C-alpha positions, -999 to +999 in steps of 0.1 A: -001-001+000+015+035-009+021+058+018+018+091-001-008+096-027-002+115-062-021+143-051+003+151-020+035+147-043+018+170-069+012+196-044+046+192-028+062+198-063+043+231-068+051+240-033+087+236-041+086+251-074+098+218-092+084+218-129+100+185-139+102+159-112+116+130-133+146+151-140+150+169-106+184+179-092+197+164-060+186+196-043+152+196-056+144+160-046+159+168-009+139+197-008+106+176-017+112+149+003+116+173+033+086+189+024+067+153+023+080+144+057+069+176+073+032+174+055+026+137+061+049+131+094+064+101+077+102+101+080+121+091+045+145+068+038+170+094+022+190+081-004+193+115-023+221+136-012+255+125-007+267+141+025+287+124+049+272+110+083+303+098+102+320+120+128+346+145+116+381+133+121+392+144+156+430+150+145+416+178+120+393+193+146+420+196+171+445+209+146+418+234+135+411+245+169+448+249+176+454+272+145+426+295+154+440+297+192+473+306+173+454+335+156+456+319+121+423+331+115+433+369+115+453+368+084+448+360+047+463+327+038+486+325+006+466+320-027+486+289-033+480+275+002+499+273+034+534+255+032+523+228+057+495+216+036+513+218+001+540+194+017+515+173+033+496+169+000+525+161-019+537+133+004+500+118+008+501+115-032+532+096-030+521+076+001+491+063-016+494+067-052+532+065-056+529+093-079+555+124-074+538+159-074+558+188-064+543+206-034+540+237-056+513+220-077+491+211-047+467+238-046+439+239-018+404+248-028+370+252-014+360+218-022+364+197-053+336+217-068+358+249-065+387+230-079+368+217-111+352+252-116+387+267-119+401+238-137+374+238-162+381+275-171+418+272-174+416+240-196+391+254-219+412+284-225+445+269-226+446+262-264+424+282-290+400+257-307+401+233-277+375+245-259+352+214-252+351+191-221+344+153-225+327+136-198+330+100-191+296+094-176+276+085-154+289+115-134+283+144-111+257+166-125+270+198-108+300+198-133+279+204-163+264+232-145+296+247-141+303+247-177+268+263-183+280+293-160+313+299-179+296+292-213+317+259-222+305+233-242+307+194-236+301+161-249+297+129-230+290+091-232+277+065-211+307+041-202+283+013-195+286-006-229+324+007-232+341-011-204+375-028-211+407-012-228+398-021-265+363-008-265+369+025-244+399+032-266+377+032-298+349+053-281+373+078-266+391+083-301+357+091-318+356+121-296+391+130-293+399+129-330+379+159-334+405+180-318+382+202-299+382+184-264+403+202-235+396+180-209+383+146-199+364+141-166+355+111-145+353+100-109+369+070-097+352+054-076+325+066-097+296+088-084+269+076-088+277+041-101+305+031-079+321+014-107+359+016-108+381+022-137+409-006-139+445-002-148+441-011-185+413+016-189+433+042-171+462+035-193+441+039-224+428+073-212+464+085-203+479+073-235+450+091-255+453+122-234+488+125-243+484+118-281+458+144-283+471+168-258+441+168-234+441+172-198+424+146-174+408+158-145+407+129-121+381+132-093+393+110-062+366+124-039+362+088-027+398+081-023+408+046-017+373+038-009+372+005-031+367-018-002+376-047-025+414-042-023+437-036+007+442+001-002+452+030+021+483+015+036+511+043+032+540+036+010+530+001+005+513-018-026+486-020-036+485+019-046+456+036-058+449+031-095+453+066-114+457+077-148+487+100-134+510+068-140+502+071-178+503+108-188+515+141-176+483+160-185+465+152-153+449+173-124+438+152-095+412+166-070+414+153-036+385+162-013+385+159+025+344+156+025+341+117+025+375+104+034+377+124+067+343+133+070+352+171+067+326+182+043+313+213+063+347+228+063+348+228+023+384+220+015+399+199-013+432+200-032+439+202-070+472+184-074+489+193-107+513+173-127+549+191-127+549+192-165+513+205-167+518+232-140+549+247-157+535+246-191+536+280-208+504+288-225+504+315-249+465+320-251+464+323-212+491+349-212+471+371-235+439+366-218+449+372-183+480+394-188+503+372-169+533+348-178+509+323-190+522+295-166+493+269-167+495+264-128+503+300-115+475+312-140+449+286-126+461+296-092+464+335-091+443+345-120+414+321-118+408+304-084+420+334-064+391+354-084+365+330-072+372+323-034+402+347-027+421+316-011+410+287+011+402+291+049+437+292+064+427+272+097+409+245+076+439+241+056+459+233+088+433+207+096+436+191+064+475+192+066+474+175+097+451+146+086+471+140+055+505+140+077+489+115+100+476+094+073+512+092+058+528+082+093+500+053+097+483+072+125+450+076+107+435+046+089+409+065+068+402+034+049+388+016+078+373+050+093+349+051+062+342+013+057+309+015+075+295+030+042+305-005+023+285-023+052+255-002+045+258-006+007+260-044+014+228-047+035+208-022+015+215-039-018+206-071-005+170-056+007+167-043-026+176-074-044+153-095-021+123-073-034+129-077-071+150-048-078+184-053-098+218-036-094+220-014-127+260-008-129+269-044-115+302-049-129+337-037-135+357-052-163+369-083-143+347-085-111+315-074-095+310-038-084+320-030-049+302-018-021+306+019-010+291+052-008+265+050-037+247+022-056+224+021-086+190+002-086+165-005-112+132-022-116+120-046-140+095-027-166+103+008-150+123+039-162+143+056-137+116+085-139+090+062-132+109+044-104+118+079-088+082+089-086+067+055-075+094+051-045+087+086-034+051+073-025+066+047-003+087+074+015+120+065-003+139+090-021+167+087-046+177+107-080+174+095-114+206+081-135+193+102-164+205+133-144+239+120-144+245+115-180+236+077-178+214+062-204+202+031-183+170+031-165+174+033-130+182+053-095+213+064-078+212+055-043+235+069-013+241+048+018+255+080+037+223+090+055+211+052+065+207+043+102+207+011+119+169+017+129+160+022+093+169-011+078+138-028+088+117+003+077+133+001+043+127-038+039+088-033+051+082-003+024+101-023-003+080-055+006+050-032+001+064-020-032+068-053-044+034-065-036+018-033-053+040-039-084+036-077-091 
């Protein structure tokens, strides 16, 4: 039996100014589900917003408090970051990825959203005629919205049917041979599908990025959160898979939001390869009236114009968390493993009630359990499933909003609680009864 009727959902859409429910953004779905909770008194199973729910890393909190007590908040931070954070970031990349990035190329940003926004500007203005971005979807919808803001164009493809080196190479070359792609963007592990690109695929991306002079923006928001492997041991194999082993044309985006549950403080890093950082770009020099050095222009002429630097005290917090991780005193992989446990239990409940996992495999193995997973239901489009589940007090977002061509929804595990598993089971049991 449905818990919320069609008319109430329609009224909620009007109240929340939602004109296209099937293609609603994460924020719109969250707004509607909160309105429905208030209107009906029914607590929702929120699988919509990817906001961390684990405790903030205590080492970061203490370091930030100490920085405030020292008066660090009274002065503007350096535009390119405090030395402690830049050094810690360089060490962190070496410890867990086994890649060398000079500290000067490790630039703090107010979250990876700011990192991608600034990088999009620099990348699409670097070479005349190379002004489009290629998304390996599904992906983070906000990044396309950022391109709308700056007036840049993009192309994309759903990787679902193109897994593996041979298929991916052929599909990528179809796009890159045009010569107008400035940057390639993807997340790994993937938001929303939680698929993980494997080494052979990353090698293809890196090889083609070099061949066609394209910058790869690798979003590592869920750093080392592929719990199928024993990642996260500093300076020990296995290291995190990355395109940085196969090209010098890369920017790695490392956020503190998920791995340290430090989302509210808005801090991340854009780690630029040494070669790319030092690259002289005449088009940037003409546009900004500076030396046209890629990393310097991105930092001083673009990012600084957006945020005027990154909060000083939060930089000290991030520096401490990175440093202690390199020393083995913080095990951030184990600290976040709860998301994997939640995903495993939630997926089991969905599958028991007739749902399927949409993005269910990587090239060589089943997709892992983590922060996100994807669900579908036989005979339903993602839009239909989104609307139907709302009537049972379950909210998620449609895969269509992420660039996916598959029918289904993105489900996030972050807001799940122990007391909600039986509630989810009861509601999905009712859903199955009503749809058989």
